[in-house]
PQR file of N, CA, C, O and H, with PARSE charges and radii, in Angstrom:
ATOM      1  N   MET A   1       0.816  -1.198   0.000 -0.4000 1.5000
ATOM      2  CA  MET A   1       0.000   0.000   0.000 -0.0000 2.0000
ATOM      3  C   MET A   1       0.864   1.268   0.000  0.5500 1.7000
ATOM      4  O   MET A   1       0.423   2.333  -0.434 -0.5500 1.4000
ATOM      5  N   ALA A   2       2.096   1.136   0.492 -0.4000 1.5000
ATOM      6  CA  ALA A   2       2.978   2.299   0.553 -0.0000 2.0000
ATOM      7  C   ALA A   2       3.421   2.752  -0.838  0.5500 1.7000
ATOM      8  O   ALA A   2       3.802   3.909  -1.016 -0.5500 1.4000
ATOM      9  H   ALA A   2       2.454   0.271   0.844  0.4000 1.0000
ATOM     10  N   THR A   3       3.375   1.866  -1.811 -0.4000 1.5000
ATOM     11  CA  THR A   3       3.817   2.236  -3.147 -0.0000 2.0000
ATOM     12  C   THR A   3       2.699   2.834  -3.983  0.5500 1.7000
ATOM     13  O   THR A   3       2.948   3.240  -5.119 -0.5500 1.4000
ATOM     14  H   THR A   3       3.065   0.926  -1.666  0.4000 1.0000
ATOM     15  N   ALA A   4       1.496   2.904  -3.477 -0.4000 1.5000
ATOM     16  CA  ALA A   4       0.374   3.425  -4.252 -0.0000 2.0000
ATOM     17  C   ALA A   4       0.587   4.880  -4.684  0.5500 1.7000
ATOM     18  O   ALA A   4       0.405   5.180  -5.864 -0.5500 1.4000
ATOM     19  H   ALA A   4       1.293   2.575  -2.555  0.4000 1.0000
ATOM     20  N   PRO A   5       0.962   5.795  -3.787 -0.5600 1.5000
ATOM     21  CA  PRO A   5       1.197   7.172  -4.240  0.2800 2.0000
ATOM     22  C   PRO A   5       2.338   7.262  -5.250  0.5500 1.7000
ATOM     23  O   PRO A   5       2.271   8.029  -6.210 -0.5500 1.4000
ATOM     24  N   ARG A   6       3.373   6.480  -5.025 -0.4000 1.5000
ATOM     25  CA  ARG A   6       4.506   6.493  -5.946 -0.0000 2.0000
ATOM     26  C   ARG A   6       4.091   5.964  -7.316  0.5500 1.7000
ATOM     27  O   ARG A   6       4.479   6.522  -8.342 -0.5500 1.4000
ATOM     28  H   ARG A   6       3.427   5.857  -4.245  0.4000 1.0000
ATOM     29  N   GLY A   7       3.303   4.889  -7.335 -0.4000 1.5000
ATOM     30  CA  GLY A   7       2.832   4.327  -8.594 -0.0000 2.0000
ATOM     31  C   GLY A   7       1.887   5.268  -9.314  0.5500 1.7000
ATOM     32  O   GLY A   7       1.911   5.354 -10.542 -0.5500 1.4000
ATOM     33  H   GLY A   7       2.988   4.436  -6.502  0.4000 1.0000
ATOM     34  N   LEU A   8       1.061   5.969  -8.567 -0.4000 1.5000
ATOM     35  CA  LEU A   8       0.150   6.944  -9.159 -0.0000 2.0000
ATOM     36  C   LEU A   8       0.934   8.091  -9.784  0.5500 1.7000
ATOM     37  O   LEU A   8       0.616   8.542 -10.885 -0.5500 1.4000
ATOM     38  H   LEU A   8       1.041   5.899  -7.570  0.4000 1.0000
ATOM     39  N   PHE A   9       1.952   8.557  -9.082 -0.4000 1.5000
ATOM     40  CA  PHE A   9       2.799   9.630  -9.605 -0.0000 2.0000
ATOM     41  C   PHE A   9       3.511   9.183 -10.876  0.5500 1.7000
ATOM     42  O   PHE A   9       3.576   9.927 -11.854 -0.5500 1.4000
ATOM     43  H   PHE A   9       2.210   8.190  -8.188  0.4000 1.0000
ATOM     44  N   TYR A  10       4.043   7.966 -10.857 -0.4000 1.5000
ATOM     45  CA  TYR A  10       4.730   7.435 -12.028 -0.0000 2.0000
ATOM     46  C   TYR A  10       3.778   7.348 -13.217  0.5500 1.7000
ATOM     47  O   TYR A  10       4.116   7.774 -14.321 -0.5500 1.4000
ATOM     48  H   TYR A  10       3.990   7.362 -10.062  0.4000 1.0000
ATOM     49  N   ASN A  11       2.602   6.803 -12.990 -0.4000 1.5000
ATOM     50  CA  ASN A  11       1.631   6.657 -14.079 -0.0000 2.0000
ATOM     51  C   ASN A  11       1.158   8.001 -14.611  0.5500 1.7000
ATOM     52  O   ASN A  11       0.872   8.125 -15.801 -0.5500 1.4000
ATOM     53  H   ASN A  11       2.327   6.457 -12.093  0.4000 1.0000
ATOM     54  N   ALA A  12       1.073   8.995 -13.761 -0.4000 1.5000
ATOM     55  CA  ALA A  12       0.580  10.300 -14.188 -0.0000 2.0000
ATOM     56  C   ALA A  12       1.653  11.133 -14.890  0.5500 1.7000
ATOM     57  O   ALA A  12       1.342  11.899 -15.802 -0.5500 1.4000
ATOM     58  H   ALA A  12       1.305   8.894 -12.794  0.4000 1.0000
ATOM     59  N   VAL A  13       2.900  10.989 -14.475 -0.4000 1.5000
ATOM     60  CA  VAL A  13       3.932  11.908 -14.969 -0.0000 2.0000
ATOM     61  C   VAL A  13       4.958  11.233 -15.864  0.5500 1.7000
ATOM     62  O   VAL A  13       5.268  11.760 -16.932 -0.5500 1.4000
ATOM     63  H   VAL A  13       3.152  10.367 -13.734  0.4000 1.0000
ATOM     64  N   PHE A  14       5.487  10.107 -15.473 -0.4000 1.5000
ATOM     65  CA  PHE A  14       6.648   9.559 -16.166 -0.0000 2.0000
ATOM     66  C   PHE A  14       6.334   8.435 -17.151  0.5500 1.7000
ATOM     67  O   PHE A  14       7.236   7.986 -17.859 -0.5500 1.4000
ATOM     68  H   PHE A  14       5.236   9.679 -14.605  0.4000 1.0000
ATOM     69  N   ARG A  15       5.131   7.982 -17.217 -0.4000 1.5000
ATOM     70  CA  ARG A  15       4.841   6.876 -18.113 -0.0000 2.0000
ATOM     71  C   ARG A  15       4.786   7.324 -19.572  0.5500 1.7000
ATOM     72  O   ARG A  15       5.252   6.613 -20.462 -0.5500 1.4000
ATOM     73  H   ARG A  15       4.399   8.347 -16.642  0.4000 1.0000
ATOM     74  N   LYS A  16       4.230   8.472 -19.809 -0.4000 1.5000
ATOM     75  CA  LYS A  16       4.147   9.029 -21.163 -0.0000 2.0000
ATOM     76  C   LYS A  16       5.238  10.083 -21.351  0.5500 1.7000
ATOM     77  O   LYS A  16       5.489  10.899 -20.464 -0.5500 1.4000
ATOM     78  H   LYS A  16       3.850   9.050 -19.087  0.4000 1.0000
ATOM     79  N   ASN A  17       5.867  10.051 -22.492 -0.4000 1.5000
ATOM     80  CA  ASN A  17       6.966  10.966 -22.754 -0.0000 2.0000
ATOM     81  C   ASN A  17       6.503  12.420 -22.747  0.5500 1.7000
ATOM     82  O   ASN A  17       7.186  13.275 -22.183 -0.5500 1.4000
ATOM     83  H   ASN A  17       5.663   9.388 -23.212  0.4000 1.0000
ATOM     84  N   TYR A  18       5.362  12.718 -23.359 -0.4000 1.5000
ATOM     85  CA  TYR A  18       4.896  14.106 -23.411 -0.0000 2.0000
ATOM     86  C   TYR A  18       4.537  14.610 -22.014  0.5500 1.7000
ATOM     87  O   TYR A  18       4.723  15.793 -21.726 -0.5500 1.4000
ATOM     88  H   TYR A  18       4.807  12.023 -23.817  0.4000 1.0000
ATOM     89  N   ALA A  19       4.033  13.751 -21.154 -0.4000 1.5000
ATOM     90  CA  ALA A  19       3.714  14.165 -19.788 -0.0000 2.0000
ATOM     91  C   ALA A  19       4.992  14.443 -19.001  0.5500 1.7000
ATOM     92  O   ALA A  19       5.042  15.379 -18.203 -0.5500 1.4000
ATOM     93  H   ALA A  19       3.882  12.791 -21.388  0.4000 1.0000
ATOM     94  N   MET A  20       6.016  13.636 -19.223 -0.4000 1.5000
ATOM     95  CA  MET A  20       7.286  13.863 -18.541 -0.0000 2.0000
ATOM     96  C   MET A  20       7.900  15.185 -18.991  0.5500 1.7000
ATOM     97  O   MET A  20       8.368  15.969 -18.166 -0.5500 1.4000
ATOM     98  H   MET A  20       5.976  12.875 -19.871  0.4000 1.0000
ATOM     99  N   TRP A  21       7.897  15.433 -20.301 -0.4000 1.5000
ATOM    100  CA  TRP A  21       8.432  16.698 -20.797 -0.0000 2.0000
ATOM    101  C   TRP A  21       7.657  17.882 -20.258  0.5500 1.7000
ATOM    102  O   TRP A  21       8.241  18.910 -19.914 -0.5500 1.4000
ATOM    103  H   TRP A  21       7.517  14.796 -20.971  0.4000 1.0000
ATOM    104  N   GLY A  22       6.352  17.741 -20.185 -0.4000 1.5000
ATOM    105  CA  GLY A  22       5.540  18.822 -19.611 -0.0000 2.0000
ATOM    106  C   GLY A  22       5.890  19.079 -18.156  0.5500 1.7000
ATOM    107  O   GLY A  22       5.983  20.228 -17.724 -0.5500 1.4000
ATOM    108  H   GLY A  22       5.878  16.906 -20.465  0.4000 1.0000
ATOM    109  N   ALA A  23       6.085  18.000 -17.397 -0.4000 1.5000
ATOM    110  CA  ALA A  23       6.456  18.143 -15.989 -0.0000 2.0000
ATOM    111  C   ALA A  23       7.833  18.776 -15.845  0.5500 1.7000
ATOM    112  O   ALA A  23       8.045  19.608 -14.962 -0.5500 1.4000
ATOM    113  H   ALA A  23       6.010  17.066 -17.748  0.4000 1.0000
ATOM    114  N   VAL A  24       8.761  18.391 -16.698 -0.4000 1.5000
ATOM    115  CA  VAL A  24      10.114  18.959 -16.649 -0.0000 2.0000
ATOM    116  C   VAL A  24      10.084  20.445 -16.971  0.5500 1.7000
ATOM    117  O   VAL A  24      10.698  21.243 -16.263 -0.5500 1.4000
ATOM    118  H   VAL A  24       8.589  17.715 -17.415  0.4000 1.0000
ATOM    119  N   PHE A  25       9.382  20.826 -18.026 -0.4000 1.5000
ATOM    120  CA  PHE A  25       9.323  22.241 -18.393 -0.0000 2.0000
ATOM    121  C   PHE A  25       8.563  23.064 -17.369  0.5500 1.7000
ATOM    122  O   PHE A  25       8.963  24.187 -17.061 -0.5500 1.4000
ATOM    123  H   PHE A  25       8.883  20.178 -18.602  0.4000 1.0000
ATOM    124  N   ALA A  26       7.469  22.527 -16.835 -0.4000 1.5000
ATOM    125  CA  ALA A  26       6.720  23.246 -15.801 -0.0000 2.0000
ATOM    126  C   ALA A  26       7.570  23.404 -14.542  0.5500 1.7000
ATOM    127  O   ALA A  26       7.567  24.466 -13.919 -0.5500 1.4000
ATOM    128  H   ALA A  26       7.143  21.615 -17.085  0.4000 1.0000
ATOM    129  N   GLY A  27       8.288  22.364 -14.171 -0.4000 1.5000
ATOM    130  CA  GLY A  27       9.158  22.456 -13.005 -0.0000 2.0000
ATOM    131  C   GLY A  27      10.287  23.449 -13.207  0.5500 1.7000
ATOM    132  O   GLY A  27      10.618  24.210 -12.298 -0.5500 1.4000
ATOM    133  H   GLY A  27       8.290  21.501 -14.677  0.4000 1.0000
ATOM    134  N   ALA A  28      10.878  23.445 -14.388 -0.4000 1.5000
ATOM    135  CA  ALA A  28      11.966  24.383 -14.678 -0.0000 2.0000
ATOM    136  C   ALA A  28      11.456  25.825 -14.683  0.5500 1.7000
ATOM    137  O   ALA A  28      12.124  26.725 -14.174 -0.5500 1.4000
ATOM    138  H   ALA A  28      10.610  22.826 -15.126  0.4000 1.0000
ATOM    139  N   PHE A  29      10.284  26.039 -15.253 -0.4000 1.5000
ATOM    140  CA  PHE A  29       9.704  27.385 -15.280 -0.0000 2.0000
ATOM    141  C   PHE A  29       9.394  27.856 -13.863  0.5500 1.7000
ATOM    142  O   PHE A  29       9.717  28.986 -13.494 -0.5500 1.4000
ATOM    143  H   PHE A  29       9.741  25.308 -15.667  0.4000 1.0000
ATOM    144  N   GLY A  30       8.776  26.998 -13.080 -0.4000 1.5000
ATOM    145  CA  GLY A  30       8.457  27.356 -11.700 -0.0000 2.0000
ATOM    146  C   GLY A  30       9.698  27.631 -10.878  0.5500 1.7000
ATOM    147  O   GLY A  30       9.739  28.584 -10.100 -0.5500 1.4000
ATOM    148  H   GLY A  30       8.514  26.080 -13.380  0.4000 1.0000
ATOM    149  N   TRP A  31      10.714  26.791 -11.051 -0.4000 1.5000
ATOM    150  CA  TRP A  31      11.966  26.991 -10.316 -0.0000 2.0000
ATOM    151  C   TRP A  31      12.636  28.303 -10.716  0.5500 1.7000
ATOM    152  O   TRP A  31      13.143  29.023  -9.856 -0.5500 1.4000
ATOM    153  H   TRP A  31      10.680  26.017 -11.683  0.4000 1.0000
ATOM    154  N   SER A  32      12.644  28.622 -12.012 -0.4000 1.5000
ATOM    155  CA  SER A  32      13.297  29.856 -12.448 -0.0000 2.0000
ATOM    156  C   SER A  32      12.560  31.084 -11.918  0.5500 1.7000
ATOM    157  O   SER A  32      13.189  32.070 -11.533 -0.5500 1.4000
ATOM    158  H   SER A  32      12.232  28.037 -12.711  0.4000 1.0000
ATOM    159  N   MET A  33      11.233  31.024 -11.896 -0.4000 1.5000
ATOM    160  CA  MET A  33      10.477  32.149 -11.343 -0.0000 2.0000
ATOM    161  C   MET A  33      10.774  32.318  -9.848  0.5500 1.7000
ATOM    162  O   MET A  33      10.990  33.437  -9.383 -0.5500 1.4000
ATOM    163  H   MET A  33      10.722  30.223 -12.209  0.4000 1.0000
ATOM    164  N   PHE A  34      10.787  31.228  -9.108 -0.4000 1.5000
ATOM    165  CA  PHE A  34      11.088  31.265  -7.681 -0.0000 2.0000
ATOM    166  C   PHE A  34      12.501  31.783  -7.438  0.5500 1.7000
ATOM    167  O   PHE A  34      12.710  32.644  -6.584 -0.5500 1.4000
ATOM    168  H   PHE A  34      10.612  30.319  -9.486  0.4000 1.0000
ATOM    169  N   TYR A  35      13.467  31.262  -8.183 -0.4000 1.5000
ATOM    170  CA  TYR A  35      14.868  31.639  -7.999 -0.0000 2.0000
ATOM    171  C   TYR A  35      15.089  33.122  -8.344  0.5500 1.7000
ATOM    172  O   TYR A  35      15.737  33.846  -7.588 -0.5500 1.4000
ATOM    173  H   TYR A  35      13.297  30.562  -8.876  0.4000 1.0000
ATOM    174  N   ASP A  36      14.549  33.565  -9.481 -0.4000 1.5000
ATOM    175  CA  ASP A  36      14.718  34.961  -9.877 -0.0000 2.0000
ATOM    176  C   ASP A  36      14.104  35.915  -8.867  0.5500 1.7000
ATOM    177  O   ASP A  36      14.717  36.920  -8.507 -0.5500 1.4000
ATOM    178  H   ASP A  36      14.022  32.977 -10.094  0.4000 1.0000
ATOM    179  N   THR A  37      12.911  35.611  -8.414 -0.4000 1.5000
ATOM    180  CA  THR A  37      12.244  36.471  -7.439 -0.0000 2.0000
ATOM    181  C   THR A  37      13.027  36.522  -6.137  0.5500 1.7000
ATOM    182  O   THR A  37      13.214  37.594  -5.562 -0.5500 1.4000
ATOM    183  H   THR A  37      12.413  34.795  -8.707  0.4000 1.0000
ATOM    184  N   THR A  38      13.479  35.378  -5.677 -0.4000 1.5000
ATOM    185  CA  THR A  38      14.233  35.327  -4.426 -0.0000 2.0000
ATOM    186  C   THR A  38      15.550  36.085  -4.546  0.5500 1.7000
ATOM    187  O   THR A  38      15.901  36.848  -3.646 -0.5500 1.4000
ATOM    188  H   THR A  38      13.327  34.507  -6.144  0.4000 1.0000
ATOM    189  N   MET A  39      16.279  35.893  -5.629 -0.4000 1.5000
ATOM    190  CA  MET A  39      17.563  36.572  -5.796 -0.0000 2.0000
ATOM    191  C   MET A  39      17.377  38.076  -5.948  0.5500 1.7000
ATOM    192  O   MET A  39      18.199  38.846  -5.451 -0.5500 1.4000
ATOM    193  H   MET A  39      15.993  35.273  -6.360  0.4000 1.0000
ATOM    194  N   ASN A  40      16.317  38.513  -6.623 -0.4000 1.5000
ATOM    195  CA  ASN A  40      16.045  39.949  -6.746 -0.0000 2.0000
ATOM    196  C   ASN A  40      15.745  40.562  -5.388  0.5500 1.7000
ATOM    197  O   ASN A  40      16.187  41.675  -5.100 -0.5500 1.4000
ATOM    198  H   ASN A  40      15.649  37.888  -7.027  0.4000 1.0000
ATOM    199  N   LYS A  41      14.997  39.849  -4.548 -0.4000 1.5000
ATOM    200  CA  LYS A  41      14.700  40.364  -3.211 -0.0000 2.0000
ATOM    201  C   LYS A  41      15.971  40.445  -2.365  0.5500 1.7000
ATOM    202  O   LYS A  41      16.171  41.418  -1.638 -0.5500 1.4000
ATOM    203  H   LYS A  41      14.637  38.946  -4.782  0.4000 1.0000
ATOM    204  N   ILE A  42      16.817  39.440  -2.458 -0.4000 1.5000
ATOM    205  CA  ILE A  42      18.081  39.458  -1.715 -0.0000 2.0000
ATOM    206  C   ILE A  42      18.970  40.595  -2.204  0.5500 1.7000
ATOM    207  O   ILE A  42      19.571  41.307  -1.400 -0.5500 1.4000
ATOM    208  H   ILE A  42      16.654  38.650  -3.050  0.4000 1.0000
ATOM    209  N   TRP A  43      19.055  40.765  -3.522 -0.4000 1.5000
ATOM    210  CA  TRP A  43      19.871  41.840  -4.097 -0.0000 2.0000
ATOM    211  C   TRP A  43      19.352  43.204  -3.655  0.5500 1.7000
ATOM    212  O   TRP A  43      20.136  44.059  -3.243 -0.5500 1.4000
ATOM    213  H   TRP A  43      18.566  40.187  -4.175  0.4000 1.0000
ATOM    214  N   ASP A  44      18.040  43.415  -3.735 -0.4000 1.5000
ATOM    215  CA  ASP A  44      17.461  44.689  -3.332 -0.0000 2.0000
ATOM    216  C   ASP A  44      17.684  44.953  -1.848  0.5500 1.7000
ATOM    217  O   ASP A  44      17.948  46.090  -1.457 -0.5500 1.4000
ATOM    218  H   ASP A  44      17.404  42.720  -4.070  0.4000 1.0000
ATOM    219  N   TYR A  45      17.582  43.916  -1.017 -0.4000 1.5000
ATOM    220  CA  TYR A  45      17.796  44.078   0.414 -0.0000 2.0000
ATOM    221  C   TYR A  45      19.245  44.461   0.704  0.5500 1.7000
ATOM    222  O   TYR A  45      19.496  45.357   1.510 -0.5500 1.4000
ATOM    223  H   TYR A  45      17.368  42.992  -1.335  0.4000 1.0000
ATOM    224  N   ASN A  46      20.190  43.799   0.065 -0.4000 1.5000
ATOM    225  CA  ASN A  46      21.607  44.067   0.318 -0.0000 2.0000
ATOM    226  C   ASN A  46      22.072  45.392  -0.271  0.5500 1.7000
ATOM    227  O   ASN A  46      23.069  45.948   0.190 -0.5500 1.4000
ATOM    228  H   ASN A  46      19.986  43.071  -0.589  0.4000 1.0000
ATOM    229  N   ASN A  47      21.374  45.910  -1.278 -0.4000 1.5000
ATOM    230  CA  ASN A  47      21.791  47.146  -1.940 -0.0000 2.0000
ATOM    231  C   ASN A  47      20.786  48.272  -1.762  0.5500 1.7000
ATOM    232  O   ASN A  47      20.767  49.204  -2.565 -0.5500 1.4000
ATOM    233  H   ASN A  47      20.564  45.458  -1.652  0.4000 1.0000
ATOM    234  N   ARG A  48      19.962  48.211  -0.745 -0.4000 1.5000
ATOM    235  CA  ARG A  48      18.969  49.264  -0.540 -0.0000 2.0000
ATOM    236  C   ARG A  48      19.675  50.582  -0.240  0.5500 1.7000
ATOM    237  O   ARG A  48      20.662  50.637   0.494 -0.5500 1.4000
ATOM    238  H   ARG A  48      19.977  47.453  -0.093  0.4000 1.0000
ATOM    239  N   GLY A  49      19.131  51.640  -0.836 -0.4000 1.5000
ATOM    240  CA  GLY A  49      19.724  52.970  -0.668 -0.0000 2.0000
ATOM    241  C   GLY A  49      20.801  53.283  -1.677  0.5500 1.7000
ATOM    242  O   GLY A  49      21.257  54.425  -1.741 -0.5500 1.4000
ATOM    243  H   GLY A  49      18.329  51.596  -1.432  0.4000 1.0000
ATOM    244  N   ARG A  50      21.221  52.326  -2.460 -0.4000 1.5000
ATOM    245  CA  ARG A  50      22.288  52.533  -3.446 -0.0000 2.0000
ATOM    246  C   ARG A  50      21.796  52.374  -4.876  0.5500 1.7000
ATOM    247  O   ARG A  50      22.564  52.570  -5.818 -0.5500 1.4000
ATOM    248  H   ARG A  50      20.851  51.399  -2.408  0.4000 1.0000
ATOM    249  N   GLN A  51      20.552  52.027  -5.048 -0.4000 1.5000
ATOM    250  CA  GLN A  51      20.030  51.793  -6.394 -0.0000 2.0000
ATOM    251  C   GLN A  51      19.261  53.026  -6.875  0.5500 1.7000
ATOM    252  O   GLN A  51      18.809  53.854  -6.084 -0.5500 1.4000
ATOM    253  H   GLN A  51      19.929  51.868  -4.283  0.4000 1.0000
ATOM    254  N   TRP A  52      19.134  53.115  -8.186 -0.4000 1.5000
ATOM    255  CA  TRP A  52      18.469  54.258  -8.795 -0.0000 2.0000
ATOM    256  C   TRP A  52      17.049  54.409  -8.292  0.5500 1.7000
ATOM    257  O   TRP A  52      16.591  55.529  -8.065 -0.5500 1.4000
ATOM    258  H   TRP A  52      19.501  52.442  -8.828  0.4000 1.0000
ATOM    259  N   LYS A  53      16.351  53.318  -8.115 -0.4000 1.5000
ATOM    260  CA  LYS A  53      14.967  53.404  -7.653 -0.0000 2.0000
ATOM    261  C   LYS A  53      14.885  53.981  -6.239  0.5500 1.7000
ATOM    262  O   LYS A  53      13.842  54.505  -5.848 -0.5500 1.4000
ATOM    263  H   LYS A  53      16.723  52.408  -8.299  0.4000 1.0000
ATOM    264  N   ASP A  54      15.965  53.892  -5.473 -0.4000 1.5000
ATOM    265  CA  ASP A  54      15.974  54.426  -4.112 -0.0000 2.0000
ATOM    266  C   ASP A  54      16.409  55.892  -4.059  0.5500 1.7000
ATOM    267  O   ASP A  54      15.997  56.616  -3.153 -0.5500 1.4000
ATOM    268  H   ASP A  54      16.812  53.466  -5.790  0.4000 1.0000
ATOM    269  N   ILE A  55      17.227  56.342  -5.005 -0.4000 1.5000
ATOM    270  CA  ILE A  55      17.756  57.711  -4.947 -0.0000 2.0000
ATOM    271  C   ILE A  55      17.229  58.603  -6.057  0.5500 1.7000
ATOM    272  O   ILE A  55      17.652  59.753  -6.174 -0.5500 1.4000
ATOM    273  H   ILE A  55      17.561  55.753  -5.741  0.4000 1.0000
ATOM    274  N   ARG A  56      16.327  58.105  -6.862 -0.4000 1.5000
ATOM    275  CA  ARG A  56      15.811  58.860  -8.002 -0.0000 2.0000
ATOM    276  C   ARG A  56      15.209  60.191  -7.572  0.5500 1.7000
ATOM    277  O   ARG A  56      15.397  61.203  -8.248 -0.5500 1.4000
ATOM    278  H   ARG A  56      15.983  57.170  -6.767  0.4000 1.0000
ATOM    279  N   HIS A  57      14.493  60.199  -6.462 -0.4000 1.5000
ATOM    280  CA  HIS A  57      13.819  61.410  -6.009 -0.0000 2.0000
ATOM    281  C   HIS A  57      14.795  62.546  -5.689  0.5500 1.7000
ATOM    282  O   HIS A  57      14.385  63.706  -5.666 -0.5500 1.4000
ATOM    283  H   HIS A  57      14.340  59.377  -5.913  0.4000 1.0000
ATOM    284  N   LYS A  58      16.058  62.249  -5.446 -0.4000 1.5000
ATOM    285  CA  LYS A  58      17.049  63.286  -5.161 -0.0000 2.0000
ATOM    286  C   LYS A  58      17.492  64.029  -6.417  0.5500 1.7000
ATOM    287  O   LYS A  58      17.928  65.177  -6.333 -0.5500 1.4000
ATOM    288  H   LYS A  58      16.391  61.307  -5.465  0.4000 1.0000
ATOM    289  N   TYR A  59      17.386  63.387  -7.577 -0.4000 1.5000
ATOM    290  CA  TYR A  59      17.957  63.939  -8.796 -0.0000 2.0000
ATOM    291  C   TYR A  59      16.933  64.334  -9.846  0.5500 1.7000
ATOM    292  O   TYR A  59      17.250  65.124 -10.736 -0.5500 1.4000
ATOM    293  H   TYR A  59      17.032  62.454  -7.644  0.4000 1.0000
ATOM    294  N   VAL A  60      15.731  63.818  -9.773 -0.4000 1.5000
ATOM    295  CA  VAL A  60      14.722  64.086 -10.788 -0.0000 2.0000
ATOM    296  C   VAL A  60      13.636  64.955 -10.181  0.5500 1.7000
ATOM    297  O   VAL A  60      13.094  64.657  -9.117 -0.5500 1.4000
ATOM    298  H   VAL A  60      15.474  63.177  -9.050  0.4000 1.0000
ATOM    299  N   GLU A  61      13.333  66.036 -10.882 -0.4000 1.5000
ATOM    300  CA  GLU A  61      12.267  66.926 -10.438 -0.0000 2.0000
ATOM    301  C   GLU A  61      11.019  66.659 -11.263  0.5500 1.7000
ATOM    302  O   GLU A  61      11.103  66.149 -12.380 -0.5500 1.4000
ATOM    303  H   GLU A  61      13.773  66.279 -11.747  0.4000 1.0000
ATOM    304  N   GLY A  62       9.901  66.994 -10.730 -0.4000 1.5000
ATOM    305  CA  GLY A  62       8.654  66.877 -11.472 -0.0000 2.0000
ATOM    306  C   GLY A  62       8.002  65.509 -11.290  0.5500 1.7000
ATOM    307  O   GLY A  62       8.236  64.796 -10.314 -0.5500 1.4000
ATOM    308  H   GLY A  62       9.832  67.408  -9.823  0.4000 1.0000
ATOM    309  N   GLY A  63       7.167  65.178 -12.286 -0.4000 1.5000
ATOM    310  CA  GLY A  63       6.395  63.950 -12.226 -0.0000 2.0000
ATOM    311  C   GLY A  63       7.209  62.733 -12.575  0.5500 1.7000
ATOM    312  O   GLY A  63       8.440  62.763 -12.598 -0.5500 1.4000
ATOM    313  H   GLY A  63       6.977  65.758 -13.079  0.4000 1.0000
ATOM    314  N   ASP A  64       6.500  61.667 -12.846 -0.4000 1.5000
ATOM    315  CA  ASP A  64       7.141  60.399 -13.175 -0.0000 2.0000
ATOM    316  C   ASP A  64       7.279  60.198 -14.684  0.5500 1.7000
ATOM    317  O   ASP A  64       7.256  59.065 -15.164 -0.5500 1.4000
ATOM    318  H   ASP A  64       5.500  61.643 -12.827  0.4000 1.0000
ATOM    319  N   ASP A  65       7.423  61.291 -15.430 -0.4000 1.5000
ATOM    320  CA  ASP A  65       7.587  61.170 -16.887 -0.0000 2.0000
ATOM    321  C   ASP A  65       8.993  60.716 -17.194  0.5500 1.7000
ATOM    322  O   ASP A  65       9.971  61.370 -16.832 -0.5500 1.4000
ATOM    323  H   ASP A  65       7.442  62.212 -15.040  0.4000 1.0000
ATOM    324  N   GLU A  66       9.079  59.590 -17.863 -0.4000 1.5000
ATOM    325  CA  GLU A  66      10.393  59.093 -18.269 -0.0000 2.0000
ATOM    326  C   GLU A  66      10.506  59.242 -19.777  0.5500 1.7000
ATOM    327  O   GLU A  66       9.588  58.876 -20.511 -0.5500 1.4000
ATOM    328  H   GLU A  66       8.284  59.059 -18.157  0.4000 1.0000
ATOM    329  N   GLU A  67      11.605  59.765 -20.230 -0.4000 1.5000
ATOM    330  CA  GLU A  67      11.804  60.018 -21.662 -0.0000 2.0000
ATOM    331  C   GLU A  67      12.678  58.979 -22.274  0.5500 1.7000
ATOM    332  O   GLU A  67      12.953  59.033 -23.473 -0.5500 1.4000
ATOM    333  H   GLU A  67      12.350  60.062 -19.634  0.4000 1.0000
TER
END
């Protein structure tokens, strides 16, 4: 009975080639989104106050019109 979830997973994902490829691409896409978001948050945290988005108000007058 312990192999039932494993067998179900195998039959759903790895038995058919197109399903395996779909799982691989979906996993890679999800991982890249998670990794990019996490690294951007870490970068922004470590460099807060030194990036253009943090100091823009000191140098640009007026509205938010970007040319």
